[in-house]
C-alpha positions as CSV (number, residue, x, y, z in Angstrom):
1,M,44.4,29.1,2.9
2,E,45.9,27.8,-0.3
3,T,47.8,30.4,-2.3
4,R,47.5,30.8,-6.1
5,N,50.4,29.9,-8.2
6,Q,51.1,32.9,-10.5
7,E,54.1,31.2,-12.2
8,G,54.1,31.8,-15.9
9,L,51.7,34.7,-16.0
10,Q,53.2,37.5,-18.1
11,A,50.6,40.4,-17.9
12,L,49.5,40.3,-14.3
13,G,51.4,42.8,-12.1
14,R,53.5,44.1,-14.9
15,Q,53.4,47.3,-17.0
16,T,50.7,47.1,-19.7
17,T,51.7,46.9,-23.3
18,Y,48.9,47.2,-25.8
19,S,48.8,45.3,-29.1
20,S,48.1,47.4,-32.2
21,D,46.0,44.6,-33.8
22,Y,44.2,41.4,-33.0
23,N,46.4,39.3,-30.7
24,P,45.2,36.1,-29.2
25,Q,48.8,35.3,-28.0
26,V,48.3,37.7,-25.1
27,L,45.7,35.4,-23.5
28,E,46.9,33.5,-20.4
29,T,45.5,30.9,-18.1
30,F,45.8,29.7,-14.5
31,H,44.6,26.5,-12.9
32,N,41.1,26.3,-11.6
33,M,41.1,25.8,-7.8
34,H,37.7,24.1,-8.0
35,P,37.6,21.9,-11.2
36,G,35.1,19.5,-9.5
37,N,32.5,22.2,-9.0
38,D,30.2,23.6,-11.7
39,Y,30.1,27.4,-11.4
40,W,29.8,30.4,-13.7
41,V,32.4,33.0,-14.4
42,Q,31.2,36.1,-16.2
43,F,33.2,39.0,-17.7
44,N,31.6,42.2,-19.0
45,C,33.6,44.4,-21.3
46,P,31.4,47.6,-21.8
47,E,34.0,49.4,-23.8
48,F,34.8,47.0,-26.6
49,T,35.7,48.6,-29.9
50,T,36.5,47.2,-33.3
51,L,36.5,48.5,-36.9
52,C,34.0,47.9,-39.6
53,P,35.9,45.9,-42.2
54,I,34.2,47.8,-45.1
55,T,34.2,51.4,-43.9
56,G,36.9,51.4,-41.3
57,Q,34.5,53.2,-38.9
58,P,34.6,52.2,-35.3
59,D,32.0,49.9,-33.8
60,F,31.3,49.9,-30.1
61,A,29.8,47.1,-28.0
62,E,29.5,45.5,-24.7
63,I,31.0,42.0,-24.8
64,R,29.7,39.5,-22.3
65,I,31.5,36.3,-21.7
66,M,30.1,33.6,-19.5
67,Y,31.7,30.2,-18.9
68,V,31.8,27.1,-16.7
69,P,35.6,26.4,-16.3
70,D,37.2,23.0,-16.4
71,E,40.9,22.7,-15.5
72,L,42.0,26.1,-16.8
73,M,40.6,29.7,-16.4
74,V,41.4,32.8,-18.4
75,E,43.4,35.4,-16.5
76,S,41.4,38.7,-16.5
77,K,44.2,41.2,-17.4
78,S,45.2,39.1,-20.3
79,L,41.6,39.0,-21.4
80,K,41.4,42.8,-21.2
81,L,44.5,43.1,-23.4
82,Y,43.1,40.6,-25.8
83,L,39.7,42.3,-26.1
84,F,41.6,45.6,-26.5
85,S,43.5,44.2,-29.4
86,F,40.4,44.3,-31.5
87,R,40.4,48.1,-31.5
88,N,42.3,48.4,-34.8
89,H,41.0,45.1,-36.2
90,G,38.3,45.0,-38.9
91,D,35.7,42.3,-38.5
92,F,31.9,42.1,-38.6
93,H,30.1,42.0,-35.3
94,E,29.2,38.3,-35.8
95,D,32.8,37.4,-36.6
96,C,34.1,39.2,-33.4
97,V,31.8,37.2,-31.2
98,N,32.7,33.8,-32.8
99,I,36.4,34.6,-32.9
100,I,36.4,35.5,-29.2
101,M,34.5,32.3,-28.3
102,K,36.8,30.1,-30.4
103,D,40.0,31.6,-29.1
104,L,38.8,31.1,-25.5
105,I,37.8,27.5,-26.3
106,R,41.3,26.8,-27.7
107,L,42.9,28.5,-24.7
108,M,41.1,26.8,-21.8
109,Q,38.8,24.1,-23.0
110,P,35.9,25.2,-20.8
111,K,33.0,22.9,-20.0
112,Y,30.7,25.5,-21.4
113,I,31.0,29.1,-22.8
114,E,28.8,31.7,-24.4
115,V,29.7,35.1,-25.8
116,V,27.3,37.9,-26.5
117,G,28.0,41.2,-28.4
118,L,25.7,44.1,-27.6
119,F,26.7,46.4,-30.4
120,T,25.5,50.0,-30.5
121,P,23.3,51.0,-33.4
122,R,24.8,52.0,-36.7
123,G,22.4,53.2,-39.4
124,G,19.5,52.8,-37.0
125,I,20.1,49.1,-36.4
126,S,21.8,47.4,-33.4
127,I,23.2,43.9,-33.7
128,H,23.5,41.5,-30.8
129,P,25.2,38.3,-32.0
130,Y,25.3,35.3,-29.6
131,A,27.5,32.2,-29.8
132,N,27.9,29.3,-27.4
133,Y,29.6,25.9,-27.0
134,G,29.3,22.9,-24.7
135,K,32.0,20.2,-24.4
136,P,30.9,17.4,-26.8
137,G,29.5,14.2,-25.3
138,T,28.8,15.9,-21.9
139,K,25.8,17.5,-20.2
140,Y,27.4,20.8,-21.2
141,E,26.7,20.0,-24.9
142,Q,23.0,19.6,-23.9
143,L,23.2,22.9,-21.9
144,A,24.5,24.6,-25.0
145,E,21.7,23.3,-27.1
146,H,19.1,24.3,-24.5
147,R,20.5,27.8,-24.0
148,F,20.8,28.3,-27.7
149,M,17.3,27.2,-28.5
150,N,15.9,29.3,-25.6
151,H,18.1,32.3,-26.2
152,N,16.4,35.6,-25.9
153,M,18.1,38.9,-25.4
């Protein structure tokens, strides 16, 4: 069985240090062992918190990230630390979802990715922003368009 090369990973297996504000620099990658295969990777973060940029009140959500990896994959502990870094950061719900997606695209250049935020109600209204991306010029761009046009929560 082939072993995974963990060289260069900083968070995995080490004492956890939490950022006090938004910190995409904590994100780390490792090489996909199956880049020729199309397969889904899904992360659910049911305890995501951020701050309302106007009131400073906490907002709570479940963040769901689904992607089809290419050459690189996001390391899960670094993703947890990254998502935790939003805790003291003020952004609107829609901004959080788009920021997370764009940071992950920059990090690993996935074939396809989508991010959903299932925010708990505030003022009697819940907000569930959805963003997606497919690598331009590929079938994944078409997948993104299809999933976006047929998106239903």
